[in-house]
C-alpha positions in Angstrom: -2.9 1.4 38.5 -3.7 4.4 36.4 -1.1 7.2 36.8 -1.6 10.8 35.6 1.6 12.2 33.9 2.5 15.5 32.4 -1.1 17.0 33.0 -2.7 14.0 31.2 -4.8 11.2 32.9 -5.3 8.0 31.2 -8.8 7.6 29.7 -10.3 4.0 30.1 -13.7 3.0 28.5 -16.2 1.8 31.1 -16.4 -1.6 29.4 -12.6 -2.0 29.5 -10.9 -4.2 32.2 -7.6 -3.4 33.9 -6.0 -6.1 36.0 -4.3 -5.5 39.3 -0.6 -5.1 38.5 -1.2 -3.4 35.1 0.2 0.2 34.8 -1.2 2.9 32.4 0.6 6.2 32.5 -0.1 9.6 30.9 -1.7 10.3 27.6 -3.5 7.0 26.9 -6.9 6.3 25.7 -8.4 2.6 26.0 -11.3 1.8 24.0 -14.4 -0.3 24.7 -14.0 -3.9 25.7 -10.3 -3.9 25.9 -8.5 -5.9 28.6 -5.1 -5.2 29.9 -3.5 -7.9 32.0 -1.2 -8.2 35.0 2.3 -6.7 34.5 1.4 -4.9 31.1 2.6 -1.4 30.9 1.1 1.3 28.6 3.3 4.3 28.9 2.2 7.5 27.2 4.7 9.7 28.8 6.4 10.9 25.5 3.6 10.7 23.0 -0.2 9.8 22.9 -1.2 6.2 22.7 -4.6 5.2 21.6 -6.1 1.7 21.5 -9.2 1.0 19.6 -12.0 -1.4 20.6 -11.6 -5.2 21.5 -7.8 -5.0 22.0 -6.3 -7.4 24.6 -2.8 -6.5 26.0 -1.5 -9.7 27.7 0.7 -10.2 30.7 4.0 -8.3 30.7 3.4 -6.5 27.3 4.9 -3.0 27.0 3.5 -0.3 25.0 5.7 2.7 24.7 6.6 5.1 22.0 8.5 8.3 21.1 5.8 9.4 18.4 2.0 9.1 18.5 0.8 5.5 18.4 -2.6 4.3 17.2 -3.5 0.5 17.8 -6.5 -0.4 15.9 -9.6 -2.6 16.6 -9.6 -6.3 17.2 -6.0 -6.7 18.1 -4.2 -9.3 20.2 -1.0 -8.2 21.8 0.5 -11.4 23.2 2.6 -12.0 26.4 5.8 -9.9 26.8 5.3 -8.2 23.3 7.2 -4.8 23.0 5.1 -2.3 21.0 7.3 0.7 20.3 6.0 1.5 16.8 3.7 4.1 15.2 0.7 2.1 14.0 -0.8 -1.4 14.4 -3.9 -1.8 12.0 -7.2 -3.6 12.7 -7.4 -7.4 13.2 -3.9 -8.0 14.0 -2.2 -10.6 16.2 1.1 -10.0 17.8 2.6 -13.3 18.9 4.3 -13.7 22.3 7.6 -11.9 22.7 7.4 -10.0 19.4 9.2 -6.7 19.2 8.0 -3.7 17.1 10.6 -1.1 16.8 10.1 2.8 16.4 8.3 4.0 13.3 7.0 0.6 12.3 3.6 0.4 10.8 1.7 -3.1 10.8 -1.0 -3.2 8.3 -4.5 -4.6 9.1 -5.1 -8.4 9.2 -1.6 -9.2 9.7 0.1 -11.5 12.1 3.6 -11.0 13.7 4.9 -14.3 14.8 6.0 -15.1 18.4 9.6 -13.9 18.8 9.6 -12.0 15.6 11.3 -8.6 15.3 10.0 -5.8 13.2 12.7 -3.3 12.3 12.6 0.3 12.7 10.3 2.2 10.0 9.3 -1.1 8.6 6.1 -0.7 6.6 4.3 -4.0 6.9 1.5 -4.4 4.3 -2.1 -5.7 5.0 -2.5 -9.4 5.1 1.1 -10.1 5.9 2.8 -12.6 8.0 6.2 -11.5 9.8 8.4 -14.3 10.9 12.1 -14.2 12.4 14.8 -12.0 13.6 15.0 -9.7 11.8 11.4 -10.1 10.6 10.7 -11.4 7.1 7.5 -10.1 5.6 5.5 -12.6 3.7 2.2 -11.4 2.1 -0.5 -13.9 2.3 -3.9 -14.2 0.6 -6.9 -12.9 2.7 -8.5 -16.4 3.1 -5.2 -17.9 4.5 -4.9 -15.0 7.1 -8.5 -15.3 8.0 -8.0 -19.1 8.7 -4.8 -18.3 10.7 -6.7 -15.6 12.7 -9.6 -17.9 13.3 -7.3 -20.4 14.9 -6.1 -17.9 17.3 -9.7 -17.2 18.4 -8.9 -13.4 18.5 -9.3 -11.0 21.4 -12.8 -12.0 22.4 -11.9 -15.0 24.7 -9.7 -12.7 26.6 -12.4 -10.2 27.1 -14.9 -13.0 28.2 -12.2 -14.1 30.8 -11.8 -10.3 31.9 -15.6 -10.3 32.6 -15.1 -13.4 34.8 -12.5 -11.4 36.8 -14.7 -8.4 37.1 -17.6 -10.6 38.3 -15.4 -11.6 41.2 -14.3 -7.9 42.0 -11.0 -8.3 40.6 -10.0 -5.1 38.8 -7.9 -2.0 39.3 -9.0 1.4 38.3 -7.1 3.1 41.0 -5.8 6.4 39.9 -2.4 7.3 41.6 -2.8 10.6 43.6 0.7 11.2 44.5 2.9 10.6 47.5 1.1 10.9 50.9 
């Protein structure tokens, strides 16, 4: 469901896919070939949220922030991830149940492991691996990060699956129009 709030209606690219049961509220822009899966909430009620191209927001993820948030291109946001940070760079994998706290910045080509906690205002450099609670940042070499990212297959399999849903008529672009 797409819900206008505060005079802002979410903008969703034509090629993006929104699952039934996903909720997108307020000042949100979703780029080309993104997919937003059931139970995901993207809530731009306090500040704008911008998703680049080829981003997949998996089931039950929550994206909400108190300051403008930019999510780059080719980003995978795993199941039940909480994104409450300032920036996620390009080509980033956020593992299932990871939590990114206010003010954090995740550099491009990084991986935040499943269950990891990125502390408030943490600056994660490019090509980093974040593991643990609280998260420990380990910089890696670009070739190692590329191998780890290739093993995850990136966001495209999710978009290809979204196209299967769309072909069966399963999609929700309903704009909430108020009570009544």
